[in-house]
C-alpha positions, 0 to 999 in steps of 0.5 A, a space after each residue: 233273235 237275241 239282239 246283237 250278241 253274236 255269242 248268243 245260242 241262236 247265232 252260234 246254232 245258225 252258223 253251225 247249222 249253215 255250215 253243216 247244211 252246205 257240207 251236207 249238200 256238197 257231199 251229197 251232190 259230189 257223191 251223186 255226180 261221181 256215181 252218175 259220171 261212172 255209170 255214164 262212162 260204164 254205159 259208153 264202154 259197154 256200147 263200145 265193147 259191143 261194137 268192138 265184139 261185132 268188128 272182131 267177129 267180122 275180122 275173124 270171118 274175113 281173115 279165116 276165109 284165106 288166112 291172109 291179111 292182104 289188101 283185099 281183106 284189109 279193104 273188106 275190114 275197112 268196109 265192115 268197120 264203116 258199116 259199124 260207124 267206125 271212122 278211126 281204125 288202125 291194123 297193127 302187127 304184133 310188133 307195131 308195124 301199121 298195115 293201114 290207118 284210117 282217121 275220119 275215113 282217110 288213109 294216113 301214111 304212118 308205118 309203125 305205132 308210137 310207144 304208147 300204142 305199142 304198150 296198148 298193143 302188148 296189153 291187148 295181146 297179153 290179156 287175150 292170152 292170160 286173162 281170156 279177154 276179147 280186147 283191151 280198152 283205154 278211156 280218155 275222159 277229157 276227150 270223151 274217147 274210148 280206144 279199143 285194141 282187138 287181137 286177131 290171128 292171121 296166117 295161122 300163127 301171126 297175131 294182129 291187132 285192130 285199134 279203133 277209136 270210138 266217141 262217147 256218144 250222147 255224153 253231153 246230153 247225159 251230162 246236162 241231165 246229170 247237172 239238172 239232177 244234181 241241182 234238183 237234189 241239192 235244192 231238195 236237200 236244202 229244203 229238207 234242212 230248212 224245214 228241220 231248221 224251222 222245227 228246231 227253232 220252233 221246238 228249242 230256240 223259241 222256248 229258250 227265247 221266251 223263258 229267257 225273256 220272262 227271266 229278264 222280266 222277273 229280274 226287273 220286278 215283273 212277277 205277273 209274267 207267264 211263259 206260254 206252254 210248249 206242249 207236254 215235252 221237257 220244255 212244256 214241263 219247264 214252262 209249267 215249272 217256270 209259271 209255278 215259280 213265278 206264282 210263288 215269287 209273287 206270293 212271297 213278294 205280296 206276303 211282305 206287304 200289308 196284307 196277304 194276297 192269298 188269304 186276305 189276312 193282315 200281313 207282317 207289318 199289320 201284325 207287328 203293329 197290332 202287337 206293339 200297340 197292345 204292349 204299349 197300352 199294357 194289355 195282357 195278351 197272348 200271341 198264338 203262332 199257328 204253324 202247319 206240320 208236314 205242309 211242305 211234303 203236302 205241297 210237294 205231292 199235290 202241288 201249289 194249287 192244292 196247297 193254297 186250298 189248305 192254306 185257305 182252309 186254315 184261314 177259315 178255321 182261325 176266322 171261325 174260332 175267332 168269331 165264337 160267342 165265348 171269345 172276343 177281340 181276336 186278331 187273326 194275321 198271316 205272316 206267310 206260307 203256313 205261318 199264321 198269328 192270333 192275338 187275343 186277351 189272355 183269358 181266351 187263349 186256351 179256348 182258342 187253342 183247343 177250338 182251333 185244333 179241333 176244327 182243323 183236325 175235323 176237316 183236314 182229311 178232305 184235302 187228301 185222296 182216299 188212299 192217303 186219307 185211309 193210310 194216315 200218311 203220304 209218301 213224299 221227299 224230305 229236305 235231304 232229298 230222301 223219300 219218306 212217309 209224312 203224317 196227315 197235316 196237323 197244326 202246332 200252336 205256340 203261345 206267348 203271353 206278357 202276363 208274367 214277363 214284360 215284352 217291350 216290342 213284337 220282336 221279343 215275342 217272336 224270339 220266345 215264340 220260336 223256342 216254343 214252336 220248336 218244342 211243340 213241333 216235336 210232338 206228334 199231331 196237333 197240339 199247343 204249348 204256352 210259355 209260363 216263364 217269368 222275368 226278362 232276358 234270353 229265353 231259357 228252356 221251357 220248364 212250365 208248359 200247358 199242352 194238349 194233343 188231339 188227332 181225329 
């Protein structure tokens, strides 16, 4: 998905997720298998204990009639065992002597128990005496057999033990069912993990991939790229922010070209060429640098789209003033952002500055909601990240003229204009100021100013 880079987030996530899936499926199947295997063994033991209980009841009835364990009673016991489907039976004394041993319905010739059998006989007798157990069992899971040792009393005080061996019937069938059950469960768990992986890729990996591709395109200069929205979650918000960033980059890129793409006004190059042309022709001009106050705070609260509307409104105000009947030969340009420029013959500068402030202040409230317009301010965050109140947008006009001091090129006017602008922006509301100093060299502090402030 991200090429051949094995260190990509997709590859790393896929490896980790595959490992976790295999681990989860394995652990789950083992737990189910062991649990079901225990249940199968317990069911077999319960069944065998039921058979052993029946045999003990019958042995007690046979022995209690005479109190003896003679050949007649032994034959009766063997007969009862056959009816209970018991084919392996051994009758022991407490000391391990064998009365009779039947293996698959055939009598063997053994006379005494081995050490393992003697241990089990003692366990059965002990448990009956101290734990009140009817019998003792031992399970051989490998051979699927259950050995039960049933104590009984004969000749009043003597203790005998009947050892029987039962097979776990139906275990193979149940194990086959268990294997199929584990396979089905494993498949279901794997399917659930696959579905989760699909959702994870769709909701996280794919958005990251799209944003990564868009970032690479922007790095190559394609500022028209857009990222599709991914809903309203954090990735959707990130996509929206990314698209706004792309729009902002596109706008900033275009602002450096011949004309501004938003307002359609001449850009930096045209502005510089026009001013230099007038200076070279010794025309007495005024350059009005118009800057919006509190525009960034407005942009942060209302968004780029509403901010663009405010910039278009400012453009319309400048164009409207430039077309007044009492002025002529007025040039309007847009340096970028909220910085506009007007160039006019010296005699018209104050008419234009006053008209611009009046026009701008009259209509700027339309770009605020009723609450902000009524309050006369908005709540936003400053450049330091601190929330504060910002007044309604106003326009500051810094005026520079070559009437009293020689300027050779556009860059020198910009240097003076920056100082005038810094002063104007310290005054609340819309206002203007002109630099009336004479001489050349580095600008000094403004001493002679013409200012006017208007708020509507």
